[in-house]
C-alpha positions in Angstrom: 6.0 24.8 -4.0 7.2 21.8 -3.1 5.2 19.0 -1.3 6.0 17.9 2.3 7.3 14.6 1.0 9.8 16.1 -1.3 12.5 16.3 1.2 12.4 13.1 2.4 12.3 11.9 -1.6 15.8 14.0 -1.8 17.1 12.0 1.6 16.2 8.8 0.0 17.6 9.3 -3.5 20.7 10.7 -1.6 21.2 7.3 -0.2 20.9 5.6 -3.3 23.8 8.0 -4.8 25.9 7.1 -1.7 25.1 3.2 -2.9 27.1 3.8 -6.2 29.9 6.0 -4.5 30.4 3.1 -2.0 30.4 0.7 -5.1 33.1 2.7 -7.0 34.9 2.9 -3.9 34.7 -0.5 -3.4 35.7 -1.4 -7.1 38.5 1.0 -6.8 40.0 0.0 -3.4 40.3 -3.9 -4.6 41.6 -3.1 -8.2 38.6 -5.3 -9.7 39.0 -8.3 -7.4 35.5 -7.0 -5.7 32.5 -6.3 -7.7 30.9 -3.4 -7.1 27.7 -4.1 -9.4 25.7 -5.4 -6.7 25.8 -1.9 -5.0 24.6 -0.5 -8.2 21.8 -2.7 -8.0 21.0 -1.8 -4.6 21.3 1.8 -5.6 18.5 1.5 -8.4 16.4 -0.4 -6.3 16.7 2.3 -3.6 15.8 4.9 -6.0 12.4 3.1 -7.0 11.7 2.4 -3.7 12.2 6.3 -3.0 9.8 7.1 -5.9 7.1 4.7 -4.4 7.4 6.1 -0.9 7.2 9.6 -2.4 4.1 8.9 -4.4 2.4 6.7 -1.2 3.1 9.9 1.0 1.9 12.3 -1.3 -1.5 10.2 -2.1 -1.6 9.8 1.8 -1.5 13.4 2.3 -4.0 14.5 0.0 -6.5 12.0 0.6 -6.3 13.0 4.1 -6.6 16.6 3.3 -9.6 15.8 1.4 -11.1 13.9 4.2 -11.0 16.6 6.7 -12.0 19.4 4.5 -8.7 20.9 3.8 -8.5 20.2 0.3 -11.5 19.9 -2.3 -11.4 18.3 -5.6 -14.2 17.5 -7.9 -12.4 14.9 -9.9 -14.7 12.1 -10.8 -11.9 9.7 -9.9 -11.3 11.0 -6.6 -11.7 7.8 -4.3 -9.4 6.0 -1.9 -11.9 3.2 -0.6 -12.4 2.8 2.6 -14.3 0.2 4.1 -17.4 1.0 6.2 -15.6 0.5 9.5 -13.0 3.2 8.7 -16.0 5.3 7.5 -17.7 4.7 11.3 -14.5 5.4 12.9 -14.1 8.4 11.2 -17.5 9.5 11.9 -17.2 9.0 16.0 -13.6 10.4 16.2 -14.2 13.0 18.6 -11.7 16.0 18.0 -10.3 17.1 14.8 -6.8 15.9 15.7 -8.4 12.4 16.5 -10.4 12.5 12.8 -6.8 13.2 11.0 -5.3 10.5 12.9 -7.9 8.2 12.1 -7.9 9.4 8.8 -4.3 8.8 8.2 -4.4 5.4 10.3 -7.0 4.2 7.9 -5.8 5.3 4.5 -2.3 4.6 4.9 -3.6 0.9 5.9 -5.3 1.0 2.7 -2.4 2.3 0.5 -0.1 -0.5 1.9 -1.5 -2.7 -0.1 -0.2 -1.5 -3.4 2.7 -0.3 -4.8 3.1 3.0 -7.0 6.1 2.5 -9.4 5.1 1.9 -12.3 3.6 4.8 -14.8 0.1 3.7 -14.9 0.0 2.7 -11.2 1.7 6.3 -10.2 -1.2 8.1 -12.7 -4.0 5.9 -10.9 -2.8 7.0 -7.4 -2.5 10.5 -8.0 -5.8 10.6 -10.0 -7.7 9.2 -7.0 -6.8 12.1 -4.9 -7.3 15.0 -7.7 -4.1 14.9 -9.6 -5.4 13.7 -13.2 -3.4 13.5 -16.1 -0.3 13.4 -14.5 2.0 12.3 -17.2 0.4 14.6 -20.2 0.5 17.3 -18.0 3.9 17.4 -16.2 5.8 15.7 -19.0 4.3 17.2 -22.1 5.5 16.6 -25.1 7.6 14.0 -23.8 5.5 12.0 -21.8 5.6 8.9 -23.4 9.3 8.9 -23.6 9.2 9.4 -19.8 6.8 6.6 -19.0 8.8 4.2 -21.2 12.0 5.2 -19.4 10.8 4.5 -15.8 9.2 1.6 -17.3 12.6 0.4 -18.1 14.1 1.4 -14.7 11.2 -0.6 -12.6 11.5 -3.9 -14.9 14.9 -3.8 -14.1 14.2 -3.3 -10.2 11.7 -6.1 -10.6 14.4 -8.4 -12.5 16.9 -7.9 -9.6 14.9 -8.2 -6.4 12.5 -11.0 -7.8 15.2 -13.0 -10.1 18.7 -11.7 -8.4 19.3 -10.1 -12.1 20.3 -13.4 -13.5 20.7 -12.7 -17.4 18.3 -15.3 -18.9 20.5 -15.7 -21.8 23.4 -16.7 -19.6 22.6 -18.8 -16.8 24.9 -18.3 -14.0 25.6 -15.0 -14.3 23.9 -11.7 -14.1 23.1 -8.9 -16.4 25.9 -6.3 -16.2 24.9 -2.8 -14.6 27.7 -0.1 -14.2 27.7 2.6 -12.1 26.4 5.3 -14.9 23.6 2.6 -15.7 22.9 3.4 -11.8 23.6 6.9 -11.7 21.8 7.9 -14.8 18.4 5.5 -13.6 18.7 7.5 -10.1 18.7 10.8 -12.3 15.5 9.9 -14.2 13.6 9.2 -11.1 15.0 12.1 -9.5 13.6 14.3 -12.6 10.4 12.7 -12.6 9.7 13.2 -8.8 11.1 16.9 -9.2 8.3 17.4 -12.3 5.5 15.1 -10.3 5.8 17.3 -7.5 5.3 20.5 -9.3 1.4 19.2 -9.6 1.0 18.2 -6.6 
């Protein structure tokens, strides 16, 4: 059964595919005069953002379910690290709805300090809400290949957003990115999220 967050992920990753299509159209209509590769870069960044948002959402939902008693976990690493003020607010909330809203607010605030894009960060995030060993469980026997592929995509995303994808070996130019490169990255992220979702 899919999590409540999977549908929104699908919408978000469809936007990434739309960006690739737009880049292809721009390149085709202008017969090479306008380079669509920046739209392909945007698509790759959007796919990683969709992954990050998905993991944040799943962790938030599971953490709230744990706090209000809808989800029982026995894992040793199930923790989200709320401060005492948040605990006090939870204990003094009046109704069940207020408890849930308070929990959701404080956990969302806590999670806003982190990104969940790299494989290790995703594994730690899911483990803290009771989904342990996600890579070896969901991707056996190819967990290393999967985490390596995701690491490459996230590394490229970071070069795009932090260094404008500038080619360090050829100053003044960017590292090439084709439409098929972007679509491959999007497909990889989609496959990863679909497999993770089966375990959440």
